[in-house]
Each structure stands twice: as C-alpha cells, then as structure tokens.
C-alpha positions as CSV (number, residue, x, y, z in Angstrom):
1,M,-5.4,-10.0,-26.7
2,P,-3.7,-10.9,-23.4
3,T,-5.5,-10.4,-20.1
4,Q,-4.4,-7.3,-18.3
5,H,-4.1,-7.0,-14.5
6,R,-4.0,-3.8,-12.4
7,L,-1.3,-4.7,-9.9
8,F,0.6,-3.3,-6.9
9,F,3.0,-4.5,-4.2
10,A,1.9,-3.6,-0.7
11,L,2.5,-4.2,3.0
12,W,-0.6,-6.1,4.3
13,P,-1.6,-5.3,7.9
14,D,-2.5,-8.0,10.4
15,Q,-6.0,-8.1,11.9
16,A,-5.1,-6.1,15.1
17,T,-3.6,-3.3,13.0
18,R,-6.6,-3.3,10.7
19,L,-8.9,-2.9,13.7
20,A,-6.8,0.0,15.0
21,L,-6.9,1.6,11.5
22,T,-10.8,1.4,11.5
23,R,-10.8,3.4,14.7
24,L,-9.0,6.2,12.9
25,Q,-11.6,6.2,10.2
26,V,-14.3,7.4,12.6
27,A,-13.0,11.0,12.7
28,L,-12.9,11.3,8.9
29,G,-16.4,11.2,7.4
30,G,-16.5,10.4,3.7
31,K,-16.5,6.8,2.5
32,P,-14.3,4.6,4.7
33,T,-11.9,2.1,3.0
34,P,-13.3,-1.4,3.7
35,V,-11.2,-3.1,6.4
36,E,-10.1,-5.9,4.0
37,K,-8.6,-3.3,1.6
38,L,-6.4,-1.4,4.1
39,H,-2.8,-1.6,3.0
40,L,0.4,0.4,2.4
41,T,1.3,0.5,-1.3
42,L,5.0,-0.1,-1.9
43,A,4.9,0.0,-5.7
44,F,2.0,0.6,-8.1
45,L,2.5,-1.3,-11.3
46,G,-0.6,-0.3,-13.3
47,Q,-2.0,-2.6,-16.0
48,Q,0.3,-5.6,-16.6
49,P,-0.1,-8.6,-18.9
50,D,-0.5,-12.2,-17.8
51,S,3.0,-12.9,-19.0
52,A,4.4,-10.6,-16.3
53,L,2.9,-12.5,-13.4
54,P,5.6,-15.2,-13.1
55,A,8.4,-12.6,-13.0
56,L,6.5,-10.6,-10.4
57,H,6.0,-13.6,-8.2
58,R,9.7,-14.3,-8.3
59,L,10.5,-10.6,-7.7
60,L,8.4,-10.7,-4.5
61,D,10.5,-13.6,-3.2
62,S,13.8,-12.0,-4.2
63,V,13.6,-8.6,-2.6
64,P,15.7,-8.6,0.6
65,A,13.4,-7.5,3.4
66,R,12.9,-8.0,7.1
67,P,9.8,-7.1,9.3
68,L,9.4,-3.4,9.5
69,R,8.6,-1.5,12.7
70,L,6.3,1.3,11.5
71,E,4.5,3.9,13.4
72,L,1.6,5.6,11.8
73,D,1.4,9.0,13.6
74,T,-0.3,11.6,11.4
75,Y,-3.4,12.1,9.2
76,G,-2.8,13.4,5.7
77,H,-5.0,14.4,2.7
78,F,-4.6,14.2,-1.1
79,S,-6.9,17.0,-2.3
80,G,-7.3,16.0,-5.9
81,P,-8.8,12.6,-5.3
82,R,-10.1,13.8,-1.8
83,I,-8.4,10.9,0.0
84,A,-7.7,11.0,3.8
85,W,-4.9,8.7,5.0
86,A,-2.7,7.7,7.9
87,G,1.0,8.0,7.5
88,M,4.3,8.7,9.1
89,R,6.0,12.0,9.8
90,D,9.3,10.2,9.4
91,A,9.3,7.0,7.4
92,P,12.0,4.5,8.6
93,P,15.0,4.1,6.3
94,A,14.2,0.4,6.0
95,L,10.8,1.2,4.5
96,L,12.3,3.6,2.0
97,A,15.0,1.1,1.1
98,L,12.4,-1.6,0.5
99,H,10.4,0.7,-1.8
100,E,13.6,1.6,-3.7
101,A,14.6,-2.1,-4.1
102,L,11.2,-3.0,-5.5
103,M,11.2,0.0,-7.9
104,E,14.7,-1.0,-9.2
105,K,13.7,-4.6,-9.8
106,V,10.3,-3.7,-11.4
107,T,12.1,-1.1,-13.6
108,A,14.7,-3.7,-14.6
109,L,11.8,-6.0,-15.7
110,G,10.4,-3.1,-17.8
111,L,7.0,-3.3,-16.0
112,L,6.9,0.0,-14.2
113,A,3.6,2.0,-14.5
114,P,4.1,5.4,-16.1
115,D,3.2,7.2,-12.8
116,R,6.4,7.6,-10.8
117,S,5.2,10.1,-8.2
118,A,7.2,10.6,-5.1
119,F,6.8,7.8,-2.5
120,R,4.5,8.9,0.3
121,P,4.0,5.9,2.5
122,H,0.4,5.9,3.8
123,V,-2.7,3.8,4.4
124,T,-5.8,5.2,2.6
125,L,-8.5,5.5,5.3
126,A,-11.4,7.1,3.4
127,R,-12.4,8.8,0.1
128,N,-14.6,11.8,-0.6
129,V,-13.1,13.7,2.4
130,A,-12.7,17.5,2.2
131,T,-9.7,17.8,4.6
132,A,-7.7,15.7,7.0
133,P,-8.6,16.1,10.7
134,A,-6.6,18.7,12.6
135,T,-6.6,16.6,15.7
136,P,-3.7,14.3,16.2
137,F,-4.1,10.6,17.1
138,A,-2.0,8.4,19.4
139,P,0.8,6.8,17.3
140,L,-0.3,3.4,15.9
141,P,2.6,0.9,16.0
142,W,2.6,-1.7,13.2
143,L,5.0,-4.6,12.8
144,A,4.7,-5.0,9.0
145,N,5.7,-8.6,8.3
146,E,3.7,-9.5,5.2
147,M,4.4,-8.2,1.7
148,V,1.9,-9.0,-1.1
149,L,1.3,-8.8,-4.8
150,V,-2.3,-7.6,-5.3
151,E,-4.7,-7.4,-8.2
152,S,-7.2,-4.5,-8.0
153,S,-10.4,-5.1,-10.1
154,S,-11.9,-1.9,-11.4
155,A,-15.0,-3.8,-12.3
156,T,-15.7,-5.2,-8.8
157,G,-13.7,-2.8,-6.6
158,R,-12.2,-5.9,-5.0
159,Y,-8.6,-6.8,-4.2
160,Q,-7.2,-10.2,-4.7
161,V,-3.9,-11.2,-3.1
162,L,-2.0,-13.1,-5.9
163,A,1.1,-13.9,-3.9
164,A,2.2,-13.2,-0.3
165,R,5.6,-13.3,1.5
166,R,6.3,-13.3,5.2
167,L,9.1,-11.0,6.0
168,A,11.6,-12.7,8.3
C-alpha cells in the first residue's frame, strides 16, 4: 500500500512576523500554536499518495505569484474546533487570486481534499479557546514572500516543509 501524506500549501511567515504573532497569542489562553507551526493555509490537500508529490512540487513552481502585502488586523474564532486565529477584515485580491489559482491547479490534478469550505485566510494562534478576544490589536503587516508545500504528521504533530518557493 502506498504511503499517504497529509499535505497543504501555505504562506510561511518570516521570523519577525512569527515573533509578532506570538505576542498576539498572549491574550488568548488555551494552547498556543508553536511558533514553528504558524502559517496561513492556502489549500488543504488532505491525504495524498507518494505518487502525487512530484506533481505538487511542479505545481508550487508553476503558480504565478508575487510577494503579498498582508495586514492581519482582527481576531477570529472557529467554535467547533475552539480555534482562535488572526486574520484580515478584507483579504487582498492578490491573496484570493493565489488561493483560486492553487485550487484550480490542484483540482485539475484530481488531488483536492473532499473539504472545500469557503476560504477564510487566517493564522491559527491557539486551540481550546472559548471565544476570540473582544479587544482589537494593532494591525500586523506581513510581506508574505514564501509559499510552501507542507506535510503534517498526525503521529508526531510536526510539520515538515517538503518544498518552498520564494515569491518574487
């Protein structure tokens, strides 16, 4: 039986942005997301076979993308999984276009995960949080210039970057 990989495409923050995100975690309680796992998911692919990896590596390099000027400016909360996150009141059109381009290419490969929920760009900050803080925070600018293909291990809880691309 072929090995399966739980995969997703994401924007990967630089160290300064990661540090700023950890400051936002202080107001949340719950279980903070480890700093090395902070990211913005662009496309969740679910379980994929080894045979899909070469095509996904090529896809990462083929999607037209430039660095994105993002501004995280609001807390949010997903009540079912009790996740608190930082997101954008208004996602820039270039981010939405990048998400759509990835989804189209992944769908064309026949590799899309069954969950196609609406794209809500965010960075998960903590789990086991009852509600998002009502207090606003100063907008956090982020020049997103690295897109990655990541494997998430349910056994270890770790992320492994399988491929990375600088956006230029």
